[in-house]
N, C-alpha and C positions, 0 to 999 in steps of 0.2 A: 448501794451494796446491801444485799439482804443478810439476815442472820446466818443463813446456811453457807454463804460465801466466806464467812469468817472462819479461819482454821481452828479457832478455839470454841466454836459453837458445839453445844451438846444438846441433843434431842431429848426432850422430857416426855415421859409417857406415864400416865397414871393407870394403875391396875387395881381391880378388886380381887381380894384373896378370900377363899373360903375360911371358915373358922378354923383356927389352929395352924394354918399355913404360915402366917407371919412369924409365929413363935418357932416353928420348925426351921424356917429360913434363918432366923436370928441365931438359933442354936448351931446350925450348920456353919454359918458365917464365923461365929466365935471359935468353933473347933478348927476351922481352916485359917484363922487369923486374918479375916477380911471383914470389911464393912458389909452390911446387908446389900447395899447397891452392888458392890464388887462381886458378892456371892451370886446374886441374881444374874449379873452379866456373865459370870463364868458358867452357870447352869445353862443359860441360853446358848452360849458359844459351844459348849460341849454337845448340846442337842443338835445344833446346826452342823457341827463337824462330823457327827456320826451318821453314816449312810443308813438309809432305811433298808431293811432286809425284807424280802418277800419270802413266803413259804417255800417257793421254788428254789431259792438260793440255798436253803438248808437241806434239800432233798438229795440223797445219793440216788444213783440209777436204780439200785436194789430197792430202796425205800419207795421210790416212785412206782416201780413195777408192782410191789406189794400193795401199795395204796390203790393202784388201778385195779388189781384183782379184787380187793375188798369192795371197791365201788361197783364193779361189775356184778359181783355176787349180791350186793345189797339191792342193786337195781333189778336183778332177776327176782329176788325175793319180793320186792315191792310190786313189781309188775304182775306177779303171780298172786296178788291179793294181800300183800303185806306179810310180815313175819308171823303175826298172830294167825293169819289165815293160811300160812304155808303148811304143807303136810308135815306131820310130826317127824317123819324121816329126815326132811330137809332141815328142820329146826335142830334136831339132834346132831346132824352132820355139821351144820354151821357152828354150833356151840363147841364141838370138838376140834374143828379145824380153822377157826377164825384167826388164830395167830400164826398159822403155818403158811398161808397164801396158797394152799393146795386147792385145785379145782375139784368139784364134785364129779365123780365118774358118772358117765351117762348110761 
């Protein structure tokens, strides 16, 4: 019978912490009324239970459309020689309209 087959077996794992982290964990554990070990286990469990969010999860349709318009405009500016190389008229228009999502009239 191996150690892992024993129901009382506890896996041990040694970690190296950056300067100051041990003290921060100790303070947090004390504030939560836990041992450092229990606090670290709780931090890890909370991290594992929290789903990872992608940028797309937080975008509304309106924000996505606005972002697309900004990206299209930036690509046009960049393909025309970059913002610094763009005609002054386009630079002025972009500066005035960058937050509105409006397209430059042709």
